[in-house]
C-alpha positions in Angstrom: -24.0 4.0 -12.1 -20.4 2.9 -10.8 -20.1 1.1 -13.8 -20.8 4.0 -15.1 -18.2 6.3 -13.6 -15.8 3.5 -14.3 -16.6 3.7 -18.4 -15.8 7.6 -18.3 -12.4 6.9 -16.1 -11.6 4.7 -18.6 -12.3 7.1 -21.9 -10.4 9.9 -19.9 -7.5 8.1 -19.1 -7.1 6.7 -22.8 -7.5 10.5 -23.7 -4.6 11.2 -21.7 -2.2 8.7 -22.5 -2.1 7.4 -18.4 -0.3 3.8 -18.2 -1.7 1.1 -17.4 -5.7 -0.2 -18.6 -7.2 2.8 -17.2 -5.9 5.5 -13.7 -7.1 3.1 -11.3 -5.1 0.2 -12.5 -2.1 -0.5 -14.0 0.1 -3.2 -16.3 2.4 -4.1 -13.9 3.7 -7.1 -15.4 3.2 -7.8 -19.2 4.0 -11.7 -20.6 3.4 -12.5 -17.4 0.6 -14.0 -15.2 0.0 -14.2 -11.1 -0.9 -18.1 -10.0 -0.2 -18.0 -6.2 -2.8 -20.6 -4.9 -5.7 -19.8 -3.6 -5.9 -15.9 -4.8 -8.0 -16.7 -7.8 -11.8 -16.3 -6.9 -13.3 -16.5 -10.5 -12.7 -16.7 -13.9 -15.0 -15.6 -16.6 -14.3 -14.4 -20.4 -14.6 -10.5 -20.9 -12.4 -7.7 -22.8 -9.7 -6.4 -20.4 -11.8 -3.3 -20.1 -14.8 -5.0 -18.8 -12.1 -7.2 -16.4 -10.8 -4.3 -14.9 -14.4 -2.8 -14.3 -15.6 -6.6 -12.8 -12.3 -6.3 -10.4 -13.2 -2.9 -9.2 -17.1 -3.7 -8.3 -15.7 -7.1 -6.4 -14.9 -5.6 -3.3 -12.5 -8.6 -2.5 -11.1 -8.3 -5.9 -7.4 -6.4 -5.7 -6.0 -7.2 -8.8 -6.3 -9.6 -12.2 -4.9 -11.6 -14.7 -5.9 -10.9 -18.7 -5.2 -13.1 -22.2 -5.0 -10.8 -24.5 -5.7 -13.4 -27.0 -8.5 -15.5 -25.5 -10.5 -13.0 -23.0 -9.6 -14.7 -20.1 -10.4 -12.8 -17.4 -9.1 -13.8 -13.7 -10.3 -12.0 -10.5 -8.1 -11.9 -7.8 -8.2 -11.8 -3.9 -3.9 -10.3 -3.6 -1.0 -9.2 -5.2 2.8 -9.7 -5.4 4.0 -7.5 -2.4 5.8 -10.2 0.1 9.6 -10.8 -0.8 8.8 -14.5 -2.8 6.5 -13.8 -4.5 7.6 -12.5 -7.8 8.4 -16.4 -7.9 4.4 -16.4 -8.6 4.3 -14.4 -11.5 4.9 -16.9 -14.4 6.4 -15.8 -17.6 2.9 -16.2 -19.9 3.3 -14.3 -23.3 -0.6 -13.6 -23.8 -0.8 -12.5 -19.9 -0.7 -9.9 -18.2 -0.9 -9.4 -14.3 -2.9 -5.7 -13.0 -2.5 -4.0 -9.9 -3.8 -1.1 -8.4 -2.5 2.1 -9.7 -2.2 5.0 -6.2 -1.3 8.4 -7.9 1.0 9.6 -4.8 -0.3 12.5 -2.6 1.1 16.1 -2.7 1.4 17.8 1.2 1.4 20.6 2.4 4.0 19.9 5.2 3.5 23.5 6.7 -0.4 23.6 6.7 -0.8 19.9 8.2 1.9 19.4 10.7 3.1 21.4 13.8 6.0 23.5 14.0 8.6 21.9 14.6 7.6 18.3 13.1 7.6 16.5 10.2 5.5 14.7 7.5 5.3 11.4 7.2 3.4 10.1 4.3 2.4 6.0 4.3 1.7 3.3 2.6 -1.5 1.9 2.7 -1.1 -1.7 3.1 -1.2 -4.0 -0.9 -4.1 -6.3 0.1 -7.1 -3.2 1.0 -8.8 -1.7 -1.8 -6.9 1.5 -1.7 -8.7 4.6 0.3 -7.7 8.1 -1.7 -10.2 9.8 1.1 -7.6 8.6 3.7 -5.0 11.6 5.3 -2.3 9.0 4.1 0.3 10.8 6.1 1.4 11.1 9.6 3.6 13.7 11.8 6.3 13.7 14.2 8.8 15.0 16.6 11.3 11.6 17.0 14.5 13.0 16.5 15.8 10.7 14.6 13.7 12.2 11.7 14.5 15.8 12.5 17.9 14.4 12.2 17.7 14.0 9.3 16.0 16.3 7.8 18.9 18.9 9.3 20.9 17.0 6.9 18.9 17.4 4.4 17.4 14.1 3.7 13.7 15.9 3.4 11.9 13.7 1.9 10.2 10.7 4.6 7.8 8.3 4.3 6.4 5.4 6.5 7.8 2.1 4.2 6.4 -1.1 5.0 7.3 -4.0 5.2 4.8 -7.0 5.1 5.1 -10.3 7.1 7.3 -8.1 9.8 7.0 -7.6 13.0 10.0 -5.2 15.8 9.4 -6.1 18.9 10.9 -4.0 22.7 9.8 -1.0 21.6 6.1 -0.7 21.8 5.2 3.4 23.8 3.7 2.4 26.8 1.1 5.1 27.3 -0.1 4.5 23.2 -3.8 2.3 24.2 -3.1 -0.3 21.3 -5.6 -2.7 20.8 -8.0 -0.7 19.9 -7.3 1.8 16.5 -6.2 0.0 13.0 -3.6 2.0 11.3 -5.4 5.2 9.9 -6.3 6.4 13.8 -2.6 5.0 14.6 -1.5 6.8 12.1 -3.1 10.0 13.5 -1.7 9.6 16.5 1.8 9.4 16.0 3.0 13.3 16.7 1.5 12.7 20.1 3.5 9.2 20.8 6.8 11.1 19.0 6.4 7.8 16.6 9.1 6.3 14.5 7.2 3.2 13.6 4.1 1.6 13.4 2.9 -1.9 13.9 0.0 -3.3 13.3 -1.9 -7.2 12.9 -3.4 -7.7 9.3 -6.9 -6.2 9.3 -6.0 -5.5 13.4 -5.1 -3.1 15.8 -2.1 -1.6 16.2 1.0 -0.4 18.1 2.9 2.4 18.0 7.1 2.5 18.3 9.5 4.9 20.0 12.3 3.0 18.2 12.8 1.6 15.0 15.2 -1.1 13.5 17.8 2.4 12.3 17.3 3.8 15.2 18.7 1.2 18.0 21.0 -2.1 17.4 17.4 -4.5 17.2 17.0 -6.2 13.7 13.1 -7.1 12.7 11.3 -10.4 12.6 9.5 -12.4 10.1 5.8 -12.7 11.5 3.1 -13.7 9.3 0.1 -11.3 9.9 1.7 -8.3 10.9 2.8 -5.2 9.4 5.9 -3.2 10.1 6.1 0.5 8.9 9.2 2.7 9.6 9.8 6.0 9.3 12.9 6.7 6.7 13.8 10.4 5.1 16.5 10.7 1.7 
């Protein structure tokens, strides 16, 4: 049944002209092959559409390479999301790299957030299967965000940095080490947050300052995610 549903989505996307293989995937790197060591799970021979279906049905697959000539299909357990990962995109004419395509949600901030607060959409971590049912937003009444909106910078969101930590500003009353990033974001308003730090696939901390509101710079720490509020 799941395979049939995916194939229906494929046909619809082709009719509607949605960029990429189908609405769940986008051809992010035509003429390139992602070759980071340790990311290849399995290599088979199949058409590009079947390759996409195989990846969708594999809980650990979040991107794939496909060779349009040999029909080689490589299922991968990672995506090029880190700063240096573009170095692993090899220029190979017959290959294309496909990654998750996530349409941005449109929110009604007035209906979702309390009066006097601002809605912040947030990115889901790239290494996870995208969950379209997640709220994907947080609310905050932090002074920095409110001031940015007053200045006309109304497009506010939580931007994610990988392998990054921001030390010294964890909210002392937030029950950290007990919640994942989704539940932590839901408590953003309660603690006036302007940032969130999480261990990869682990627990999180709400932050009452960010590197944009203080003189402290974030640092490189492997397997730590850092979301911070920015308005433009």
